[in-house]
Every structure is written in structure tokens, then in C-alpha cells.
N, C-alpha and C positions, 0 to 999 in steps of 0.2 A: 834573080837572086842566086847567089852562089851558096854552096854548102860549106864554105870555109868559115871557120869561126874566127872572129876577130873581136878585139876589145873596142868597145865603142868609147868608153870613157875610163880612164884609169881611176881606180878607187883610191882616193886619198883620204886617209883618216884625218879627221879634223881634230886637232888638239888645241884647245883654247889655252892661251897663255895665262897661267895663274898669276894673279897679283901676289907679290911677296906678302906673306902674312906677318903682321906684327904681333908679337906675343903679348897677350893681355895679361897683366899681372893679376893673378888670382890671389886675393887676400883670404887667408883662412879666417873664417868667422868663428868667433868665440862661441862655445856651446852655451854658456850661461853669461848673460850680460850683468853688468854691475847693478843695475836696477833690480833685476831678478834676484841677485844675491842679497840685496838689502831687504827686499820684500820677504824672501825666504827666512832670513835671520830674524826679522820682526815677527813673522808667523811662529817660528820655533820658540822665540822668547815668550810670546803671548801664550802659547800652549804650555810651556814650562811653568809660567806663573799661574795659569789657570789650574793646572794639575796640583801644584803646591797648595793653592788655596782650597781646593776640594779635599785634599788629604788633611789639611789643617782643620777644616770644618768637621770632617769625620772623626778626628781625634777628640775634638771638643765635644761632639755629640756623644761619643763613647764614654768620656769622663763624666759628663752630666748624667748619662743613664746609670752609671755606677753609683753616683751620688743619690739619684732618685731611688734606686733599689735599696740602698743602705737606709735611706730615710723611711721607706715603706716598711722595712723590717723593724726599725725602731718603733714606728707607729703601731705595728701589730703587737709588739711586745708591750707597749704602754696600754693598748686596749685590753690585753689579757690581764695585766696588773690591775687596771681599773675595774674590770668585771670581778676579779677575785676580791678586791676591796669592797665592792658593792655587796657581794655575798656575805662578807664579814660584818658589814654594817647591819644587814638584815638579821644575821644571827645574833648580834649583840643587842639589837633593839627589840628582841622578843620580850613579851610581857613576863614570861616565867623567869628569864634571866634577870630582868630589872627587879622583880620581886625578891629573888634570891639575894641579890646584892644589897637591897634595902634591909633585909633581915640580918645580913652579916654586919651591917653598920648600926644595928640596933633600932631600926625603924619598925613600926608596926602599923597595921591598918585599923583605923578607928572609923567605924561605920557612921558615927554621928558627925564626923567632920567632912564626910564625902558629900559633895553636892553634884548633882547631875545637871549638866548644861545641855539644853536642846538647841 
């Protein structure tokens, strides 16, 4: 063998032939579909109607509570009036007052006409 360098095989770079690429038409996808829009609008409408119903119920409850408080106040006033009238009835039905009124009208007590009932 000799000391001389030589090329045994030439280095050929293999370049495969690329097939011509066909451009694929990329369709931009809509972010939100029509069905999603319909569902979202139905959901928003339902939430809106629900919130309106809740607010309406709260207003009705508030008004009824005002009516109840007014009624309770009038009941308390009537209870006070009734208790005052009960006290007046007790005062006017006392034996001394009845006897004084009878004397003013000219009545007198006759012990012979009084009968004791057991």
C-alpha cells in the first residue's frame, strides 16, 4: 500500500426531489358558532328573566312586610284602647258609683224589699 491519499468514492449529496406542494386552503374557523350564539342568548335571556322575577318577588315581599307592620301597629293601638275601656268599665261598675247615681236619681235603699239569693 502506498502512502498516497486518494478518494475512494466521491461524496455525492443526495437531494431528494421534493414533490411540488399544493397549497391547502386554510379556512379560518369562526370563534363562536351559530349554535353557541343561540345557546348563549337563550342563557342570557333566562338569567335576565330570572333576575327580574327575583327582584319582583322581593318588592312584593317588601310591600307586604310594610302592610304587616302597619297592621301590627294598629292592632297594638286597638289593644291599648280596649284595655283603657276595660279599666273604665271596671271603674264605672263599682258599687259606690252605682249607689251614688241611684241617690242622684232619687232612689233609696229599702231593707225590707231586699232579698238575698243564695
